GUKOLBA-230515 format. One record per residue (C-alpha): residue in three letters; y, z, x. Coordinates in steps of 0.1 Angstrom, whole numbers. Layout:
BEGIN
   type       Y       Z       X
    ALA       Y       Z       X
...
***
This chain:
BEGIN
   type       Y       Z       X
    MET     -34    -468    -360
    ILE     -30    -499    -373
    PRO     -59    -521    -374
    GLU     -62    -551    -356
    HIS     -60    -575    -385
    TYR     -35    -560    -416
    ALA     -23    -572    -449
    CYS      -1    -548    -468
    GLN      21    -551    -500
    MET      54    -532    -494
    ALA      76    -521    -528
    ALA     110    -536    -533
    TRP     135    -526    -507
    THR     167    -542    -517
    PRO     189    -548    -546
    PHE     175    -579    -557
    ASP     143    -563    -563
    TRP     115    -576    -543
    ALA      84    -576    -562
    ARG      56    -578    -533
    VAL      56    -590    -497
    ASP      21    -592    -479
    ILE      23    -591    -442
    ALA      -5    -604    -416
    VAL      -7    -599    -381
    PRO     -34    -618    -354
    PRO     -61    -598    -340
    ARG     -53    -580    -307
    SER     -75    -608    -289
    GLY     -56    -638    -303
    ARG     -22    -623    -288
    LEU      -6    -638    -259
    PRO      21    -620    -235
    GLY      57    -617    -243
    VAL      45    -632    -278
    GLY      44    -612    -311
    MET      35    -630    -346
    ALA      37    -620    -381
    GLY      28    -639    -416
    PHE      49    -632    -445
    ARG      40    -640    -483
    HIS      63    -628    -505
    HIS      59    -628    -545
    THR      87    -630    -567
    PRO     107    -655    -589
    ALA     139    -636    -581
    LEU     164    -646    -553
    MET     153    -629    -521
    ASP     182    -616    -499
    LEU     178    -602    -468
    ASP     196    -584    -439
    MET     184    -595    -402
    VAL     187    -568    -377
    ALA     190    -584    -344
    HIS     164    -574    -315
    PRO     157    -583    -279
    SER     138    -614    -286
    VAL     142    -652    -292
    THR     131    -655    -330
    LEU     111    -688    -342
    LEU     106    -693    -379
    PHE      86    -714    -396
    ASP      93    -718    -437
    LEU      59    -725    -450
    GLY      68    -721    -486
    GLU      62    -745    -516
    SER      92    -737    -534
    GLU     131    -743    -522
    ALA     136    -734    -486
    ILE     145    -701    -469
    VAL     184    -704    -460
    TYR     199    -683    -428
    ASP     232    -676    -424
    ALA     247    -664    -393
    GLN     282    -661    -377
    GLY     295    -690    -404
    ARG     265    -711    -394
    ARG     239    -724    -425
    GLU     205    -735    -415
    ARG     177    -743    -442
    GLY     141    -742    -434
    SER     124    -737    -403
    VAL     149    -724    -374
    VAL     152    -710    -340
    ILE     172    -679    -332
    GLY     186    -670    -300
    LEU     191    -633    -286
    ALA     218    -613    -299
    PRO     223    -632    -330
    GLY     249    -612    -347
    ASP     254    -610    -386
    LEU     224    -626    -401
    ARG     212    -633    -433
    ALA     182    -646    -451
    SER     177    -658    -487
    ALA     154    -677    -510
    ARG     146    -682    -544
    GLY     112    -680    -557
    PRO      77    -672    -541
    GLY      74    -685    -502
    GLU      57    -679    -469
    CYS      69    -675    -435
    LEU      57    -675    -401
    GLN      76    -656    -373
    ILE      71    -653    -339
    ARG      93    -635    -315
    LEU      94    -645    -277
    GLY     104    -622    -251
    PRO     133    -638    -233
    ILE     111    -644    -201
    ALA      83    -658    -223
    ALA     108    -680    -242
    ALA     120    -693    -208
    ALA      86    -701    -202
    VAL      73    -717    -231
    LEU     108    -733    -247
    ASP     126    -758    -234
    ALA     164    -751    -229
    ALA     161    -715    -244
    SER     189    -701    -221
    GLU     214    -724    -238
    LEU     204    -709    -271
    GLY     226    -680    -267
    GLY     228    -662    -300
    ASN     227    -693    -321
    LEU     210    -703    -349
    VAL     194    -738    -351
    SER     169    -760    -369
    LEU     139    -762    -353
    ILE     139    -798    -360
    ASP     173    -803    -339
    PHE     156    -779    -314
    TRP     119    -792    -311
    GLY     125    -831    -328
    ALA      97    -845    -344
    ASP      73    -821    -333
    ALA      86    -793    -352
    ALA      80    -811    -384
    ARG      41    -820    -372
    ILE      37    -784    -361
    GLU      49    -771    -396
    GLU      26    -798    -412
    ARG      -5    -783    -393
    LEU       4    -748    -405
    ARG      10    -760    -441
    ASP     -23    -774    -438
    THR     -41    -738    -440
    ARG     -37    -710    -460
    SER     -54    -688    -436
    TRP     -31    -668    -416
    ASP     -56    -664    -384
    GLU     -59    -705    -384
    ARG     -20    -703    -384
    PHE     -17    -679    -358
    ALA     -46    -698    -334
    ILE     -21    -730    -345
    ALA       7    -712    -329
    ALA      -8    -696    -299
    GLU     -24    -735    -294
    VAL      13    -747    -295
    LEU      30    -725    -274
    LYS       3    -728    -248
    GLY       6    -764    -243
    ARG      45    -759    -245
    ILE      41    -745    -211
    VAL      52    -771    -186
    GLU      58    -769    -147
    ARG      95    -757    -142
    PRO     111    -731    -120
    PRO      97    -696    -128
    VAL     123    -671    -139
    ASP     137    -653    -110
    ALA     116    -621     -99
    GLU     149    -602     -99
    VAL     156    -614    -132
    ALA     125    -602    -145
    HIS     124    -569    -125
    ILE     159    -565    -139
    TRP     151    -573    -179
    GLN     119    -551    -173
    ARG     144    -520    -159
    THR     167    -525    -190
    LEU     139    -522    -216
    ALA     123    -493    -196
    GLY     155    -477    -198
    ARG     166    -485    -234
    GLY     196    -502    -223
    ARG     211    -472    -204
    VAL     217    -487    -171
    ARG     242    -498    -151
    VAL     242    -533    -138
    GLU     258    -526    -105
    ASP     228    -502     -99
    LEU     202    -529    -109
    ALA     218    -554     -88
    ASP     215    -529     -55
    GLU     177    -525     -67
    VAL     169    -562     -62
    GLY     199    -567     -34
    TRP     218    -590     -51
    SER     256    -591     -55
    ARG     267    -582     -89
    LYS     280    -620     -95
    ARG     245    -635     -83
    LEU     228    -612    -106
    TRP     251    -622    -137
    SER     251    -659    -128
    ARG     210    -658    -126
    PHE     205    -638    -151
    ARG     224    -656    -178
    ALA     213    -688    -165
    GLN     177    -681    -170
    LEU     175    -656    -200
    GLY     210    -671    -219
    ILE     223    -639    -221
    SER     247    -615    -196
    PRO     229    -586    -183
    LYS     256    -563    -198
    ARG     248    -576    -233
    ALA     211    -579    -229
    ALA     215    -540    -221
    ARG     238    -535    -254
    LEU     208    -553    -275
    VAL     183    -534    -260
    ARG     201    -500    -263
    PHE     213    -509    -300
    ASP     176    -520    -308
    HIS     161    -484    -300
    ALA     193    -470    -318
    ALA     186    -491    -349
    HIS     151    -480    -352
    ARG     158    -442    -348
    LEU     184    -448    -379
    ALA     157    -465    -396
    ALA     133    -436    -393
    GLY     158    -413    -409
    GLN     179    -398    -381
    ALA     213    -388    -383
    ALA     240    -414    -367
    ALA     258    -386    -352
    ARG     228    -375    -335
    VAL     215    -411    -325
    ALA     248    -418    -309
    ALA     245    -389    -289
    GLU     209    -393    -278
    SER     214    -434    -273
    GLY     241    -432    -250
    TYR     269    -444    -270
    ALA     301    -423    -265
    ASP     305    -411    -301
    GLN     298    -424    -333
    SER     326    -445    -337
    HIS     312    -465    -308
    LEU     277    -467    -324
    HIS     295    -480    -355
    ARG     312    -506    -337
    GLU     279    -520    -320
    ALA     261    -519    -356
    LYS     293    -540    -370
    ALA     289    -564    -337
    PHE     252    -569    -336
    THR     242    -568    -372
    GLY     278    -570    -396
    LEU     265    -537    -410
    THR     272    -501    -407
    PRO     249    -477    -392
    THR     240    -466    -426
    ALA     237    -501    -440
    VAL     210    -507    -410
    ALA     192    -472    -415
    ALA     184    -491    -452
    ALA     177    -520    -439
    PRO     142    -539    -450
    TRP     140    -559    -421
    LEU     135    -525    -399
    ALA     113    -510    -428
    ILE      83    -532    -418
    ASP      88    -532    -381
    ASP      56    -511    -374
    VAL      35    -530    -397
    ALA      46    -563    -386
    TRP      49    -558    -349
    PRO      25    -532    -340
    ILE      26    -541    -303
    PRO      63    -556    -297
    PRO      67    -587    -273
    VAL      85    -571    -244
    PRO      84    -597    -214
***
């Protein structure tokens, strides 16, 4: 069992030879519904280059390092420093030179809709956090930098997220139900069946789901199914078995989805450092 506050040193995974990475997670008592947090501190003078694998959440990344900022590349767009990443960004990489620190916050799409203005407008885009939050982003980053304690940083982040909840129309109960059913079914769901469950037409379901969560129900199901498959690949299961047991038509179908969501082959996904640390960094996934 993973303790409530955990830090560890991980060996190198990438061709660029990570020397050491410390990982911290908040105590259970400090966790918010639909929100996951993890702190990363890497100690290496070399270039760090990492393929990031899409997962079913909106991601905030606060760059807290003192050296050259982390650079993110997604679908031809490049951003430096602190960023927000929408659902299903596709081909995504992060690189940095020298020691650094990063606070990553994963928001389930329903939680993101509650705490982030215009979260549904992100789509799968990569956006500078300053462009997204304005001057507030710089002030939050400064507060996080002013302390070296991860517990304090987690508390600050929780305070910020709670403070950003404003009076706005909630996500439709039907949309929340469909998202939860998609997760429970590991993406192996039929949109038509989900529409029938909530008494909506297929057209209304697509319209409300996309408007409120920023993704179509079909793409959401594909993302959830791929996330499940990617973790099975990372656990060492053969691609053919993963494809068959995850609901893909065949191994070529899994290959196409891996390329679509990550730009990687299933073999490369299986070896991705991003997935190798998931059980440590995210002992309780932020599902809402």
